[in-house]
N, C-alpha and C positions, 0 to 999 in steps of 0.2 A: 642595496647594501650601503650603509653609511660610510662615508670616507673618514679615514683616520685624521683626527685633529692634529695639526703640526705641533711638535713640541717647541719649547723655547730654543732648543739647539738647532733644529731644522730651520726654524724661522730665521735665526741669526745667519745660518749658512746661506740661505736664499737671498737675504737682503743685503749681504755684505757689499755687493756691487762688483763691477768688472775690475779685473786685475790685468796687468801686463806681465809677460814672461820675461824675467830678468835676462835670460839667455839671448833674447832678441831686442834688448833695450836699445832705443834710438834716441840719443841725447837731443837731436834736433826737434823731437816731439814734445820736449819739456816746454811748458808755457809759464812764464812768470808774470804775475799781476802787478798792480801798482802797490807801492808800500803804503800801508795804513798805520796810523799813529794813535788810533783809539785804544786806550788801555796799553797793552803790550804791542810794540811795533812788530809787524809781520809783513811778509810778501806772500800772497796766495800762490799755490802751485797747482798746475793741471798737467795732464799728459794726453797728447793726441787729440783727435776730434771725437772719438767714440768713448774712450775711457776718460771720464770727467775728472775723477780724483786720481792722485798718484798712489797706486796700490800695487803691491807685489807679494809673492809668497817666497819665503826663503827656502833653501835646501835644508835637509835635516842636519842639524849641528848640535853641539853640546851647550847647555846652559850651566856654566861652572858654579855659579852662585845662586841658582834657582831664581827666585824673585827677591830683590833686596830693597830695603827701605833706606832713604836718604833724607836728611833735613835740608830744605831749600833755603833761599835767601830770606824768605818770609817766615822762617822757623816752622814751616809746615812739612809734613812727611810726604815725600814723593816715592812712588814704587817704580823700580826699574828692572828690566830683564836684560842681562848681558849674554850675548851669544858669541861663541868662538866662530871665526871664519876660516875654514880650511879648504873649502871648495874653490878652485882656481877661477872658474867662470863667474862665480858669485863675487869673488874679490875683485875681478875685473869690472863687473857691473858697478860695484860700490865706488871704485876709483873713477870710472867714467862719470858717474853721477856727481861726485865731488868736483871733478874738473869742470863740468858744465856749470855748476853753481858758482864756482870761483870766477870763471870767464865772464858770466853775466854781472857778478859783483864788481869786477874791474870796470866793465863797460858803464855800469850805473852807479859808480862809487859816489859821485856827487849827490845823487838822489838818495842813495842808501845811507851814506855816512856824512853827508854835508860838506864833503871836500874830495877833490880828486885824489885817488890813491893808486899806487903802483900795485902790480901783482904781488910782490913781496910783502907789501904792507897789508894787503887783503888777507894773504895766507897767515900772517901773524895773528889775525883775529878769528880766522875760520876754525870751527870745531867740526872735523870731518866725520862723515858717516862711517867710514872705515877707520877705527881707532888703531894707530900703529902698534905693532907687536912690541912687547917688552921682554928683553932677554930671550929666553928660549920659548916663550909663550906665543900663541897664535894672535893675529890681529882680531879685533872684536867689533861687533855692533852693540849699541846700547839703546833700547827702546823704552818709552814710557808705558807703564801699565796703569790704566785708569779704573776707578771704582764708581764713576758717576753714572747712575741710572741706566738708561738705554744704551749709553755709550761705553759702559763698563767692558773691560777686556774679558772675553769669553775664553775660559780654559777648558780644553777638551781632552778626555782620555782616548786610548786607541779605539774605543767603541763609539767615539764622537758623543759621549755623554759628558755633561758639564762636571767639572771638579768643584767641590763645595768651597774650597778655600785656596788662597794664594800660597798657603803653607804646604799645599799638596804638590808643589813643584820643588822637590828637593834639589840640593846641590848635585851637579853632574847628571841631571836629567838630560835627555835628548829630545829633539822635536823640531817642528817647523812653525814659523810665525807668519801670519797674514799681517803685513805692515801697511800702514797708511801714513803718508807724508803730506799733510794738507798745506804746509807753509814753510817759509824760512822765518826763524825767530831771531830777534836781536835783544841782547842784554846790554842796555846802555850803549856806551861807546867802546866796550871792552871785547865783546865776542858776538858771533852770529853762527847759525848752523841750521841743519835740516831738522824740523820737528818730526821725529819718527815715533809713531804710536803703534803698539802691539794691539791690534783689534781682536785677533783670535790666536790662540797658541795651542797647537797639537802637541801633547806632552807624552813622551815615552819614559816612564819612571825607571830609575835605576833600581832593579829588584835585588840584585846582589852585587857585591864588590869583588872583583876578580883578585886573587891573591897577588901580592906584590913581590913575593919572594921567589927565588929560583928553586923550584921544587925538584930539580934534578939531583940536589944534594940528598944522598941516601937517608940520612937521619931525618931531614924534614919530610921527605916523601913517606918514610915509614910512619912517622908520627901522624901525618894527615890520614893515611890509610887506616891506621888503628882508630883514630877518632871517628872516621866515617863508619867503620865496622861497629864501634860501640853505639853510635847513633842508630844504625840499622837494627841492632839487637834490642835497644830500648823501644823503638817503634814497633817491633814485632811483639814484644812483651805487652805493650799497651793494646795492641790489636787482639792478642789472646785473651786479655782481661775483658775487653768489650764484647767479643763475639759470644761467649756463653750467655751473657745477659740478653743479647738479641735472640739467641736460640730459645732461651727460656720463655721470653715474651711470645715468641711464635707458637710454642707448644701450648702455653696457657690460653692463647687466643683460639687455637684449634680445638681444645677440649671444651670450650664454651660454645662452639658453633653446633647447630643442629645437624645431625647426619642427613645425608641425601635420601 
């Protein structure tokens, strides 16, 4: 029996590589390479002895803006996915990751920035993995979505089938992201941070919007019940119209068949 040829989806899931569990993240296993200055300045990141790249899977969270387009400094369009962070353990992981990067940046400030800097000066430049909460909103992560060939971000529905377009991730979808952080980036002398790339995104679309109103109000409750009843009546009428046609087709087919 021939074996089933793997689809692009299963291939991508197989070759993504090893990840670490954010709940057991050990900051001492982070390995920082030498700063490179070819093109954009970066510091390569590795994790542990077995997991070569820095990869992790997020908990299921909300994507409040779906996938958004931004114009970068080169007037090109960047795609980003913003994820709310409400899971306490995941938030703790993000903060530990940020602290580890800042600690090393202080130790290597002369190499990274060309001058010895204090922790406060480093923090002024650092763009954290965990973006602080604004007013009543949750803190967030923001990851790059790429469209480049084999490295393109793979978007998956609940059946692990690829979604055809980045527009198929609507606002307030939920899901989980397989993140890769290959390096620390530097933007001139103004800022630096973790390069977080969404390699795969498991998307749970928002099928319906829950009512925002307090439906305990008798008038609102009655109006909604009446609307649901009208909808049910219309669906039943449509069903009654379609059924006779189906029955007629069945009878016509039976009359043309040869008797046993």
